C-alpha positions in Angstrom: -36.6 -17.2 23.3 -36.8 -18.5 26.9 -39.2 -16.9 29.1 -40.2 -17.2 32.8 -43.1 -16.2 34.6 -43.1 -14.9 38.3 -44.5 -17.5 40.5 -47.5 -16.3 43.1 -48.5 -13.0 44.5 -47.9 -13.5 48.2 -48.9 -11.0 50.5 -50.5 -7.5 50.3 -50.1 -4.9 52.9 -51.9 -1.9 53.7 -51.1 0.4 55.9 -51.8 4.7 57.1 -49.0 6.0 59.8 -48.7 2.8 61.3 -45.8 0.1 61.0 -46.7 -3.5 60.1 -45.2 -6.2 58.4 -46.1 -9.8 57.6 -44.7 -11.8 54.9 -46.4 -15.3 53.7 -44.3 -17.5 50.9 -46.9 -18.7 49.2 -50.7 -17.6 47.7 -52.3 -16.9 44.6 -52.3 -13.9 42.0 -53.9 -10.4 42.7 -53.7 -6.7 41.9 -51.8 -4.8 44.0 -54.1 -3.2 47.0 -53.7 0.5 47.8 -54.8 2.4 51.0 -53.1 5.5 49.4 -53.8 9.2 50.2 -54.1 11.9 47.4 -50.9 12.1 45.7 -48.8 15.6 45.4 -48.4 16.2 41.5 -44.4 16.5 40.5 -43.1 20.4 40.7 -41.1 21.7 38.1 -38.2 24.1 38.0 -36.2 25.3 35.2 -33.6 24.0 33.9 -30.3 25.6 33.6 -26.3 25.1 33.1 -24.6 23.7 29.9 -26.9 21.0 29.1 -30.4 21.2 28.2 -32.8 19.3 30.6 -36.2 18.4 32.0 -37.1 19.2 35.2 -38.6 16.4 37.2 -36.9 13.8 34.8 -33.6 12.4 34.2 -34.1 13.3 30.6 -35.3 15.3 28.0 -37.8 14.7 25.2 -37.3 16.4 22.2 -40.1 16.8 19.1 -37.4 15.1 16.8 -36.5 11.6 16.9 -34.2 11.1 20.0 -30.9 10.6 19.4 -30.0 8.5 22.8 -30.5 4.8 23.9 -33.8 3.8 25.4 -32.0 1.7 28.1 -28.2 1.1 29.1 -26.7 -1.6 31.3 -23.6 -1.3 33.0 -21.2 -4.2 35.4 -18.2 -5.4 36.2 -15.4 -3.6 35.0 -17.3 -0.7 33.9 -18.5 -3.1 30.5 -21.8 -2.0 29.4 -24.4 -2.2 26.5 -27.2 0.0 25.0 -30.8 -1.0 23.3 -32.4 1.6 20.9 -35.3 -0.1 20.1 -37.0 -0.1 23.9 -34.7 -3.7 25.1 -35.4 -5.9 22.4 -31.4 -5.8 20.7 -28.8 -4.9 22.5 -25.5 -3.3 21.0 -22.3 -4.0 23.2 -19.8 -1.0 23.6 -16.6 -2.8 23.0 -14.0 -0.2 22.4 -15.6 2.2 25.6 -13.2 3.1 28.3 -12.9 0.6 31.4 -12.1 0.4 34.5 -9.1 -1.2 36.0 -10.9 -4.5 36.9 -11.8 -4.2 40.4 -14.5 -1.6 39.1 -17.9 -1.8 38.4 -21.1 0.4 37.2 -22.9 1.7 40.2 -25.1 4.3 38.7 -26.6 5.3 35.2 -28.3 8.6 34.5 -29.1 10.6 31.5 -29.4 14.5 31.8 -30.4 16.6 28.5 -28.5 14.8 25.7 -25.6 13.2 27.9 -25.9 9.9 29.7 -23.3 8.8 32.6 -21.9 5.6 33.9 -20.2 6.4 37.3 -18.2 3.5 39.3 -15.7 4.0 42.1 -13.8 7.0 40.8 -14.0 6.6 37.1 -17.1 8.1 35.1 -18.1 7.1 31.6 -19.8 9.5 29.3 -21.6 9.8 26.0 -23.9 12.4 23.7 -25.3 9.3 21.3 -25.1 5.9 23.9 -22.0 4.7 21.0 -19.0 6.7 21.4 -18.0 6.6 25.0 -15.2 8.9 27.0 -14.0 8.5 30.7 -12.7 10.5 32.8 -11.2 10.0 36.7 -11.2 12.4 39.9 -10.1 11.7 43.6 -13.4 13.0 45.2 -14.2 9.7 46.5 -16.0 6.5 45.5 -19.2 6.8 43.7 -22.0 4.7 44.7 -24.8 6.7 42.7 -25.7 9.5 40.3 -28.8 11.4 39.3 -29.5 14.8 36.9 -32.1 17.6 37.8 -32.6 21.1 37.7 -30.1 21.5 34.9 -27.3 19.4 36.7 -25.8 15.9 37.7 -25.4 14.8 41.5 -23.0 12.0 42.3 -22.8 10.5 45.5 -20.6 8.2 47.2 -18.7 6.9 50.2 -16.9 8.8 52.9 -19.1 11.7 52.5 -18.8 12.0 48.9 -21.2 14.7 47.7 -20.6 16.4 44.3 -22.5 18.3 41.0 -21.5 18.9 38.2 -23.1 20.8 34.8 -21.9 18.9 31.8 -20.9 15.4 33.7 -17.7 16.4 33.5 -16.3 19.1 35.5 -17.6 18.4 39.5 -17.6 20.6 42.1 -17.8 19.4 45.7 -20.0 19.9 48.4 -19.6 19.5 52.0 -20.6 16.8 54.1 -19.2 14.8 56.9 -17.1 12.2 55.9 -18.9 9.4 58.5 -21.4 9.4 56.2 -21.6 6.9 53.3 -24.1 8.2 50.7 -25.3 5.1 49.1 -27.9 6.6 46.5 -29.6 10.0 45.3 -33.1 10.3 43.2 -34.6 13.3 42.0 -38.5 14.5 42.2 -40.8 17.1 42.7 -37.7 20.0 42.3 -35.3 18.5 45.1 -32.6 15.9 45.1 -32.9 13.3 48.0 -29.7 11.2 49.3 -30.1 8.4 51.4 -27.7 6.5 54.5 -28.0 3.6 56.4 -29.9 5.8 59.0 -29.9 9.3 57.7 -31.4 11.5 54.3 -30.6 14.9 52.9 -32.5 16.9 50.5 -31.3 19.8 48.2 -32.4 21.5 45.5 -29.2 22.4 43.7 -26.8 19.8 45.0 -24.7 22.5 46.6 -26.4 22.9 49.7 -28.1 19.9 51.9 -30.4 20.0 54.5 -30.1 17.3 56.9 -33.7 15.4 57.3 -34.7 13.4 60.7 -33.0 10.7 61.8 -34.5 7.4 60.3 -33.1 3.1 60.6 -33.5 2.4 57.1 -30.6 0.0 57.0 -28.2 -1.7 54.4 -28.1 0.0 51.1 -31.2 2.1 50.8 -32.8 3.1 47.6 -33.9 6.1 46.5 -37.1 6.2 44.6 -39.7 9.5 43.1 -43.1 8.7 41.2 -46.7 9.9 41.4 -45.4 12.9 43.2 -43.4 10.9 46.2 -40.5 9.8 47.2 -39.7 5.8 48.3 -36.7 5.4 50.5 -36.5 1.5 50.8 -33.8 -0.2 52.9 -33.1 -3.3 54.0 -34.8 -2.6 57.6 -37.5 0.0 56.5 -39.3 1.0 53.6 -40.4 4.9 54.7 -42.3 7.4 51.9 -42.6 11.3 51.6 -44.6 13.4 49.6 -43.0 16.9 49.9 -39.2 15.1 50.2 -38.8 16.8 53.8 -40.8 14.6 56.3 -41.4 10.9 56.0 -43.9 8.5 56.8 -42.8 4.6 57.8 -44.3 2.2 55.7 -43.0 -1.3 56.3 -40.5 -2.7 58.7 -37.6 -5.7 58.2 -38.0 -5.7 54.3 -35.3 -7.6 52.0 -32.2 -6.0 50.9 -33.5 -4.3 47.5 -31.1 -4.5 44.5 -33.2 -2.3 42.5 -36.5 0.0 41.9 -38.3 2.5 40.0 -41.3 4.0 39.0 -43.1 1.8 36.1 -46.9 2.6 34.9 -48.3 4.1 37.7 -46.6 2.2 40.6 -43.1 2.0 42.8 -41.5 -1.7 41.8 -38.8 -2.9 43.9 -36.8 -5.6 43.4 -34.6 -7.8 45.8 -33.0 -11.2 45.6 -36.0 -13.4 44.5 -38.7 -10.9 45.2 -40.3 -8.3 44.1 -42.5 -6.0 45.9 -45.2 -3.5 43.9 -47.1 -0.2 45.0 -49.3 2.4 43.5 -48.4 4.7 46.7 -45.3 3.4 48.9 -47.6 2.5 51.8 -49.5 -0.6 50.4 -47.5 -3.1 48.8 -48.1 -6.5 47.0 -45.1 -9.1 47.0 -44.2 -11.6 43.8 -41.6 -14.3 43.7 -39.8 -13.8 41.0 -35.8 -14.5 39.3 -32.9 -14.1 41.0 -32.1 -10.1 39.3 -29.2 -7.9 39.8 -30.3 -4.6 38.4 -33.5 -3.2 36.6 -33.9 -0.3 34.7 -38.2 0.9 33.9 -39.3 2.8 30.7 -42.7 3.8 29.7 -44.1 0.5 27.9 -40.7 -1.9 29.6 -38.7 -3.0 32.2 -35.2 -4.5 31.6 -33.9 -7.0 34.3 -30.3 -7.8 34.0 -28.3 -10.8 36.2 -25.1 -11.9 34.9 -24.7 -11.7 31.0 -28.5 -12.0 31.0 -30.8 -9.3 30.0 -34.6 -10.1 30.4 -37.5 -7.5 29.1 -41.2 -7.2 30.2 -44.1 -5.1 29.3 -46.5 -6.3 31.9 -44.5 -7.2 35.3 -45.9 -10.6 35.0 -44.2 -12.5 31.8 -40.2 -12.1 31.4 -38.4 -12.8 28.0 -34.6 -13.6 28.1 -33.6 -11.2 24.9 -30.0 -11.7 24.7 -26.6 -13.2 26.5 -23.9 -11.0 25.7 -20.2 -10.9 26.5 -20.1 -9.2 30.6 -21.3 -9.5 33.8 -24.0 -7.0 33.9 -25.1 -5.1 37.5 -27.5 -2.2 36.6 -29.9 -1.1 33.8 -31.5 2.2 33.5 -34.3 3.8 31.2 -32.5 6.3 29.0 -35.0 7.0 26.6 -37.3 10.4 26.6 -39.4 10.9 29.9 -42.2 9.0 31.0 -45.4 10.5 31.9 -46.3 10.7 34.8 
C-alpha cells in the first residue's frame, strides 16, 4: 500500500477580530494553536417532511445497523463509488445513471435514509448506496447541496436556490439572478449560502435573509462545526457563531477545493496544502498531496484525486486505498452523524 505523509507544518495563525496574514513555506511540525473564544453549542430543530432526519446534521443515526454507505465519492460524468467499511474498500457503481459526458458531481449529501449526488441539472439519489435513480430539472446549474430540518437545499448558478423534502420534487426560492451561489451548509438550525461577495441564511430553505457584504473571493466554502460556521473563500476566511454576523479571520487565502469538520477541528484543503483550526480563527498550515475532494467521518478522512482514493485517521499519514475507473472530484461522509 502506498503511503504519503504530509510535509511540515509551516505556519500557525492566531487572531481575534483583527485581520492578519502571513505564510512561510517551511517549518517544523507542531500542533495547531487556538485563539478561540467560547464556542456555542449546536442547536436542535425537529425534523419534518417525507424523510426522517436529525436536525443539525446531514444524516440520522438509527440504533440498528445503518443501511447506507459510510462514504460516497463522485466525479466527471457523475461517476461515483461507495464504501461501507469506513473507506477501506470501495464499490464502483457501474450501472448508475450518468450525465451527458460534460457533467460532474458538484455536491453529495445524506438526508435521513437518502443520498443525493447533484451535478449541473442532473440529480442522482439512492436509499441504499447501491441502486441509484436520476432525474433532471430546468431550474439552473447546481453547485452544492445540504440537508437539515427535514429538507434538502440545492444552490447553484444564476440565482438557483431550491428545496425539497424528499430530494426529487424541488421548489424554487426566489433569488436575484446575478448571484452565483457556490456552496450551502447546514448547522445550528439554519442553512448558510455564500457567493463571491455576499452570504445568505435561512431556517427552511424557502425564505432567505441577506447577510453583510463581504469580499470572500472565488468559490467560497461553507463549513459548520463546534457551534460555528466558517466561510472560506480565495480572498478571505470568515467566522460566525450564530449564522448571522461574521468576524473576519484570515486574508489572502488559497483557493480551497474542499473542507469539513473532523474530530474537533475545521479542515480546509487547497491545491497542495491543508489548514486546520479548532475555532476558525487560529489556523495551522500544512503542505500535502494535491487532492481535489475530501470528506470527513467520525474516525477517518477520505480524499480523492483523479482515479485515486486516499484515507487517513490522523490527518498525518495518508494511505492510497484503491484506484478506480473514474476521475473523482468530490468525497462526502454519508454514514451516521459524528458526535460534536
